[in-house]
C-alpha positions in Angstrom: 64.6 73.1 57.3 65.2 74.3 60.8 66.8 72.0 63.0 65.1 70.0 65.8 66.1 72.3 68.8 64.9 75.4 67.0 61.3 73.7 67.2 59.3 73.9 70.4 59.1 70.4 72.3 56.6 68.2 72.0 54.3 68.0 74.7 54.9 64.0 76.6 52.6 61.3 77.0 50.5 60.9 79.9 52.0 58.5 81.8 50.8 56.7 84.6 54.3 55.5 86.6 53.9 58.7 89.1 50.5 57.2 90.0 51.4 53.7 90.1 54.6 55.2 92.4 52.5 57.1 95.0 49.7 54.3 95.4 52.7 52.1 95.8 54.1 53.3 98.2 51.4 55.1 99.8 49.9 51.0 100.1 53.2 49.7 101.9 52.9 52.2 104.3 49.5 51.6 105.0 49.6 47.7 105.1 52.6 48.2 107.3 50.2 50.0 109.5 47.5 47.9 109.6 50.2 45.2 110.0 51.0 46.7 113.5 47.5 47.8 114.3 45.9 43.9 114.3 47.4 42.1 116.9 46.3 38.9 118.3 43.1 39.5 116.8 44.7 39.9 113.1 46.8 36.7 113.8 43.7 34.5 115.1 41.9 35.7 111.8 44.5 34.0 110.0 44.9 31.5 111.7 41.2 29.9 113.0 42.1 26.8 113.0 45.0 27.6 115.9 42.8 28.2 118.7 43.7 27.3 121.9 46.5 28.9 124.0 50.1 29.4 122.6 52.7 31.7 121.9 50.9 34.0 120.0 47.6 34.2 121.8 46.8 35.2 125.3 43.2 33.2 124.9 41.6 30.6 122.5 41.1 33.0 118.7 37.3 32.8 118.9 37.4 34.2 122.5 40.2 37.0 121.1 37.8 37.6 117.7 34.7 38.5 119.7 36.3 41.0 122.2 37.9 42.6 119.4 37.3 45.1 117.4 36.3 45.3 113.8 39.4 47.4 113.0 41.4 44.9 114.5 40.2 42.1 112.6 40.0 44.2 109.5 43.6 45.0 109.9 44.8 41.4 110.2 42.4 40.5 107.1 43.8 43.1 105.2 47.2 44.3 106.5 49.3 41.9 104.0 47.6 42.4 101.2 47.7 45.7 101.0 51.5 45.2 101.4 51.6 43.7 98.5 49.9 45.4 96.9 51.7 48.3 97.1 54.6 46.1 96.2 53.0 45.2 93.0 52.0 48.9 92.2 55.8 49.9 92.4 56.8 46.7 89.9 54.3 48.5 87.3 55.3 51.5 88.3 59.0 50.2 87.7 57.6 48.9 84.2 56.2 52.0 82.8 59.1 53.9 83.9 60.8 51.3 81.7 58.6 51.7 78.9 58.1 55.2 79.0 62.0 55.8 78.8 62.2 53.3 76.2 59.7 55.6 73.6 61.1 58.9 74.2 62.9 59.7 70.5 66.7 59.7 71.2 69.0 62.1 70.6 71.9 62.1 68.2 74.8 63.4 70.3 76.8 64.1 67.2 73.8 66.2 64.9 73.5 68.6 68.1 76.8 69.2 69.0 77.9 71.6 66.4 76.5 75.2 65.0 
């Protein structure tokens, strides 16, 4: 019988942890950029009952939301959720990586060190 080191290596199973890691990092960056874009419109979208003149808005929120572009309003609505989805995706990627490494065959150092 031949030793395991003489046989070709079996192909690794497809794993999804790189995909989840890339998607997670992309979502975190996108969420941060959306948070930067939203400004007053995003704050007013998240706090519709806090209308009026205050520290976060220069006018009442209904006026700000009417005069804002749809991009600012969408950024305010989606920015935090995209960021949180990125964090969840990175956690899933880490768990898949741990599961993938745990399922890999363990090499016996004592058997493979001698010739």
